[in-house]
N, C-alpha and C positions, 0 to 999 in steps of 0.2 A: 556475756559468755566468756569464761576464762579458759584459755587454751595453753597447755604446757607443751612447748615444741621439743621434739627429740628426733633423732635420725630414724629410728626404727619403731617408735611408738608415739602415742599422743594421749592426752587426757582431756575429755570433754565433760565439764561439770554441769552444763545446762543444755542438754540436747532438746530438740523439738519433737514432741510426740505427735505424729500425724495419724488421725483415725479416719478411715474411709468407711462410712456407714450409709448404706442406701445411696451410694453415689455422691454423698455430700461431704465436703472436706471441712474439718474443724481442726484448728491448731490450738494446742495446749502447751504452755510452757511448764516444764517439770524440773525439779531439783534433783532428780535421780542421777547419780554419778556413774559414768562409764569409764572404767580405768583400763589402761594398757591396751588401747585399741590398736591392733596389729596393723602395721603399714601394709596396704594391699598389694603394692607393686615392689619389685626389686629395686626400682629407682627410688631415690629418697622421698619424693612427695607422697604424703599419705592421702589416699583417695577415699571417696565416700564409701562408708560401710553401712549396709542395710541389713537389718534383722527383721524378718517378717514372721508373724504368727497368725494363723487362721483361727478366728473365734466365731464359729458358726458362719453367719453371712458377712461378718465384719472382717476387714483386713487391717491389721494394725502394723504400722511400720515405725521402727525407731531409727531415724536417719541422722547420722552424725554429719555435721557440715564438713566441707572440704577444708583440710588443714594445710595451708601452703608452708612447706619447710624450705622453699626456695622461691625465687622470683618468677619461675617458669609457670606458665599456664598449665593446669592439670591435663588439659587436652593434649598439649604438646608433650607432656610427660608420657602419656599413653602412646602417642605416635612414636616417640623415641624408644620406649620399651618394646613395643611390638616390632618395630623395625630391627632393633638389635637382636631380638630372638629369631626373627625371620632370616636374617643374614648371618647368623652366628657361624654357620658351617662354611661360609665362603672365605673366611679369613679377614683380618683387619684391613688389608689393602683394598679389598673389594667392598667390605661391609661399611666402613666409615663414610665413604662418599655417598653410598646409597642412603644411609641413615640421615646424613646431612641434607641430601636432596629432599627426602620425605618431610623432614622437619621444616625446611624452607617452604615447601609447597603448602604444608599445613598452616604455617604462619601467615602466608599470603591469603589463604582462605579466611582466616580469623580476621585479619585486618580489613578485608573486603566484605565481610559478612556473608560469605558464600557457604552457608551452613550445610546445604545439601551436598556440595562437592566435598566438604570436610568429612561429612558422615560417610560418604562413599569411600574416601581414602582410609578412614579408620576401620570400617567394616571389612574392607578387602584385607588389610593387614591382620585384623583380629582373627579372622577365620583361618588364616594360614598357620597360626600358632596354637590352635585349639588343643591339639594333642600334646603340646610341649609345656603347657602351663597348668598349674593347679586349679581346682574348681574355684577357690577364693580369688585367685588372680583373674580367671576368666569372668567371674561375676563382676568384679570391680572394673575391669576394662569396659565391659558392656554397660555398666552403670554410668560411667563417664560419657559414653557414646549417647546413651539415652537422655542425659542432661542437656544435650544439644537442642532438644525440642523446646526447652525454656528460653533459648536464645533466638528462636525464630522471630522474624520481623512481622509475621502475619499469621492468622489461623490457617491460611492456605499453605504456607511454607511449613508450618508445624504438622499439618496433615501429610504433606509430601515426605517429611522426615519420618513420621510415624510409619507410613507405608514402607519406606526404604528399610528402616531399622527392623521392624517386625518381620518383614519378608526374609531378611538375612537370618534372624534368630530362629525361625521355624524351618530353615532350609535343610538342616540335618536333625530331624526329630528323634532319631535313635541315639544320638550322642548327647548325653546329659539332659534328657528331656525335662526332668523336674527342675533343674537349675535354669534351663531356658524358659520354662514357664514362670518361674520366679522373676526372672528379668523382665518378662512381658508385663507382669503385674506392676513392677517398678515403673515401667514406661507408661502404663495406664494411669498410674497415680500422678505422674509428672505432667500429663496433658490436661489442658483446660477446655479445649473444644469438645463438646459432646460427641460429635460424629467421629472425631479422631479416636476417642475412647471406645466407641462401638467397633471401629475397625480393628483395634488392637484386641478387643475381647473375642471377635470372630477368629482372629489369627491364633489366639490362645486356645480356642476350641479345636481348631485344626491340629495344633501341636499336641494337645492332650490326647486326641484320637489317634493320630499317627504314631506318637511316642508311647501309647498304651499307659498313660498316667491320668486317666479320666477321673479317678478318685480325688485328684488334687483340685479339680475344678467343679465337681458335682455340687458341692454346697452352695455355689453361687446360683444354681438353677432356681432355687426357692425365691430369689429376689429379682427374677427376670421382669416381672411387671413393674417394679420400682425403677429398674434400669431403663425400661422402655420410656417411662415418663421423663427421665433425665436425657436420654439420647434423642428423643423426638425424631425417630427415623421413619422413612416412608414404607409403604406396603411391600415393595420388592425386597428391601432390607429385612423387614420383619419375616417374610417368607424364608429368606436365607437363614436367618437366625433360628427360627422354629424347626426347620427341617434339619439343620446341622445338629441341633441338640437331640432331636428325635433319633437321628442316625447314630449318635453316640450312645444313646440309651437302649437301642434296639436289641442288642444281644445280652443285656443285663436283666435277667428274669425277675430279680428282686425289685426292679424299677419299672415294671410293666405298666403300672397305672400312670406314672410320670411320662413314660414313652407314649402311651395313648393320648395323654393330655396335650403334649407338644405336637403330636401328629394332628390332633383335632384343631389346635390353634393355627397350624399351617393351612389346613383345608378351609378354615373359617375366613381366611383372608381373601378368598375368591368370592366375588359377588355375582348376582344374576345379571347385573348390568354390563359386565365385561363381555366384549364381543368374542373373545377367544380365550378359553381356559386351556392351558398347555396340556398336552397328552401325558406328560410326566405326572400331573396331579391325579390322573386316573389310577396309576399304580399305587400312589400314596393313599388314595381313597380305599382301594382294595385292601391294602395293608391295615388300615384303620378298622375296616369291617371285620377282617379275620381276627385281629387282636381283640376286638370287643366280643366276638362269638367265642373265642378260646378262653377268655378270662373267666375264672370261676366266681369272681366276686364283683363284677361290674354288671349292673342290671338296668342302668339308665344311661342314655346318651342322646345327643342332639344331631347326630350325623345326618338324619333324614331332612334336616332343615338347611343343609349346605348344598349350594349349587354344584360344587366340585364333586359331591357324592352322587347327586341326582343325575348328573350327566351320564352315569353308567347305564342308565335305563335304555338309552339308544345305542349302546355299544354291544355289538354281537359277542365280543369276548368276555365282557364283565357283567352283562345284564343279570345273569343268574346270581351273582354274588350280591347284587343290590336286592334281589328278591329274597335271598336268605336273610339279609339284615331286616327287611320288612317283616318277615315271619317272626324273628326273635323279638321285635319291638311292638308288633301289633296283633300277632296271632297266637295260636295255642299249639300244643304238642302234636295233634293230629295233622296239622298243616306241615310241620317239620318232617314227620314220618313220611308223608306223601312226597315231599321234596327229596328226601334221602333216597327213597326207592327209585326215583328217576335220575338222581345225580350223585350217586354214592362215589363214583370214580372222581368226580370234580372235588368233592369234599376231602377225599384222601389226598388229592394232589396239593391241597393247601394245608395239609397237616392236621386237619380236624378229626378228632376221635368221636365216633358215633355215640358211644356210651356217655361221654362227657357232655355232648350236645343234648342228649336226652335229659340228663340231670338238670342242666341249665334251663331247658325248655319247660320242664315240670315246674320249676320255681317261677318261671315267667308266666306259666299258665295259671298258677295260684294267684299271682298279681292281677291277671286279667279277670279272674273270677271275683276278686275283691272290689271290682269297680262298680258293682251294683249299688243302688241308692240305699238299700236296707242295711248294708254293712254286715250282712250275714251270708255265710256260705254253707250249705248243707254238706255233710260228709259224703253223701251219695254223689253229689255233683263233682266233688274233688276226686272220688274214686273213678268215676267215668272219664273225666277230663284227663287225668294223669295216667289212666290205664294201670291202676294198681289194685291190690286186694284190700278188703276191709281192714285187715290188720296193719296195713302200711299207711293208711290215711294220716294217722296222728304223727307218724314218723316224718312225713313230708311237711306237716304243719310246723312241727318243732324245727325242722331244717330251715324253713322259711324264716322263723323267728331268729334262729342263731345266725342266719345270713344277714340279719338286720334289714330285711326288705319290708317287713311289716310287724306291727304289734297287734296281738289278738289274744283272745281267751277261748278255750275249748269248752263247750257245753256238752259234756258226754251224755247227759240225760236226754237232751233234745237232739243230739247228734248234729250240732251246728257250730261254726266258728264265728265268733263275734270280733270283727276287725275294727280297731280304733285308729290305726295309722298304716299307710302303705306307701311304697315307693312308686312313683309314676315312671313307667318305662320310657316315655317321651314327655317332654314338657314344652309343648308348643302353644299355639293360640287358644286351643280348646281348654287346656289346663290353666292358662292365665285367666281366661274368662270365668272358669269355675272358682278359682281362687278369689277373684274379684267379687263374685257373688257371695262366697262364704264370708269374706271380710265385711261386705255390706251388711250381711245378716248379723254378724257379731257386733258391728258398730251400732246397729239399731237396737240390739238387745242391751248393750251397755247404756245407750241413751235412755231406754225405758227404765233400766235399773236406777240410774242417776235421778231420773224424774220422780220415780217412786220414793226414793230416799228423801229427796227435797220436799215432796208433798207430805211425807210422814213427819219430817222435821217441823214443817209449818203447822201441821195439825197439833203436834205436841206443844209447840210454843203457844198456840191459841188456847189450848186446854189449860196450860199452866197459867196463862194470863187471866183466864176466866176464874180459875180457882182462887188466885190471889185477890181478884176483885170481890168475890163472895166473902172471903175471910176479912177483908178490909171493911166491908159493909156491916 
């Protein structure tokens, strides 16, 4: 790598391109030149410059190496710079001894390998000058602080440093939130320990939510399953992760399906074997039920299989909400209308609109009607179950098709619906057994077809052999 030294700029002809993809690091050498890289600090040494670009779920960083334009350690340069800015208003007589004292203290930490103490010193000084420096200087100061995790003597020390640095970064979420989030991403990339990365990601979620910059971190939600494999975290940490993401998505109506998915993931972490399921999970279970009932385009869920949801049955406050879920997943419109007559105030208190619930229950009822073995639904049965007129029957059939909950054909002559595919409202043991039976039947049919083809082939070969024998004779 060729580096041209200069007081205010530097030239890096062979930077290293670091690609973070699915949590796996790959290093690629490239010959792309980066010219006139501005010195990040007012002090002569040029410090690490990071350019980050989000590409879907990938995070790409072009990181230039630290270019020493003096013999001083870059960390000491940051200490000196932050100290000089902090004490600038006190005058030279007061400032110079304080700057010297801080530099000596930092030097002692470096020589002794006391990286946590050094990080504490740097972070204290850095936060004092936040309002006095440019965004570029702020970023570069914290980039150097983040690099301390690479000097840690053990994973435990690296984790302690990650906790300390990330806690300071998110301390003022309303001040430069996007930039602080970017610095956290830099810290994440510098860490090698999976759990340390998880901790920083959780802090990034907190910062994004508090700083109202959730759009900057939302693309990563698609890769959570891959991240979980890398982090290898326990159940408690998974619950914390899923619930944090769900709370971030809660008020974003365009992400309602994703919100429900993460809330369901959280609830699914509780097992029947657990002696005590926290009361907080009851409120999250209710939130999940209400979200499912409200959603106009969700017709299947497995909430009834979750112990955290079923615990509501014995709860005097929430038992009716569980009953409502059971109606939507296992019953028909008439059951909902009876429930509404007795509990209309309760439904309103949760923001449920009666007309919207009727619409969804009509579609759910069509699904229930399609469960018969014949695959046929008489128009008259749809009319009576949905409580509609003769003229409205085909409208609701078409609505079920456009909602993608079933595929069917309408036989207007015989006044029946021929169902070829339907969505299962619940997919539990009964549905798995039915699927196994169908697969067994299909397998037997395929085996018979293959056997017939082979028998036909043998017959043809024998016939051809006989004909050739006759001709030869």
